[in-house]
N, C-alpha and C positions, 0 to 999 in steps of 0.2 A: 339441512346439515351445513355447518359452518366448516371453513377449511381449517386444516391443522394450522396452529401458530407457527410463524416463521422463526427458525433459530438464527441467532447472531452468528455471523460468520467469524470465527476467531483468526486473528492475525497475530503471529508472535514477533514478527520481524518485519516492520513497514518498509517499504523501498526507500533506498537512500538516494533518490533522485526524484526530480518531479516531472521528468519526461526525457525524450531523446529525439534528436532532430537529425534528418539526413544530411550528409556532409558532401559538399561539391554539386548540389543540385538545389535549384530554387523550384519550389513546388507552387508558388504564386499564392493564390488565396485559397488553397486547399484547406478545408477543415482538418484539424488534427484528430487522430484516432484517440478515444478516451478509454484507458485501461483502468478497470477498477482495483482497489487494493486486494480485494478477494480473488480477482483473476490473476493478478501478479502472484499472490500467494500460491495458486494452483500450479501455475507454471513452475514456480521455484521449487515447490515440494516434489512435483512429478518429475520434472526434467533436470532440476539440478542436484536435489537431494535424493533422487531415485526411489522415492517412496512409492508403494503401490497405491493405485486409487483409493482402496479401503484404508490403508493407513493415514493417508493424506486427508480423507474425508474425516476420520475420527479425529485427527489433530486439529482440524477446523471447526469441530464440532457440528457437522452437517452430514446428511445423508450422502452414500455413494452417488446415486443418480444426480443430486444437486452437485456434487463435485465434479462429475463428468460434464455437466452442462457449463459449469464456470470454466473449466479447462478447455473445452472445445470453443466457447466464446473467446477466451484469451487467444487461442492459436489463430483463430479467423482474424481477430483485430490486429495481431502482430504482422500476419501474412498480408493484410491489406495495406498496413503502413510501409511494410517492406517493399511490395510490389508497386504501390502508387506513390512512392518516395514521399509519403506524409510523416509529419511529426507525430510522436506519442506523447500523450500527457496523462498524468496518473491522477486518479480522483478517488476520494474516499469510499463511496458506495455504500453497502451495508455491512461493513467490516466493524467489528468490535475488538479491542486490544486485550492481550492477556495481562498487560501492566499499563501503567501511565507512561507514555512514551513522549519525548520532548525532542524538539529540533532547535539546535542553537543557530540563530541567524548569523551570529559573528563568525563562528568557526565551521559552520556547516554540519556539525557531528550530529547524529541521532543518538539517543541514549534513552534508557529506561531508568527507573530508580536504582542507582548502583548499591544502595545499602540502607540500613535503618536511619543513619544520620544524615541523610540527603534532605537538604531543604531545597525547595523548588525556587530558590531565589537566583542561583548561579549555575552556569555549565560546569561540569566537574573537570573538564579538560582545560578550557580558556577563562574560567571564572566570570564570563559575561552574564549579564542579566537579561539580555535580548533572546528570550526563550518563547518558543511557540509550543503549546501543548498538542499533540497529536490525537488526543482522544476525543476531539469534536468540542471541547470546552476551552474557549480562549484563555490563554495564560496572560495575567496582567491586562494589558491595553492591547494585546496582540490579537489577531483574528487567524483563523485557521485559512491558509492560502493553498494548501494541497489540494 
């Protein structure tokens, strides 16, 4: 009997940062804690948007037990980073996006396609062409650095 196929964990709003670092403390060579997009989303939905675990699991297109595992993993990682004064870095993980998301390297804004007439050539805010596609497919010559 083969295992059930894994659902893509849907992220509706990717983090607007690449990480956090302790202020006023030098952690030396300590490895940063890696927080996955889907773990960040679990924390955001449960603790910030105050969804129940069932509601959050449904919105991420995953089972409630999977959501609980993601949420607990995120909490442990954040607690470790705070307790040990480690940096937090955000990684893509197994997340899929609800829309095509972009990051403008010039003005640092994150956006999805703002309308039917959107061309993937320029940032809608600053009009820069220095865009990074967040869906895992490099935009132009850029690479995914998240």
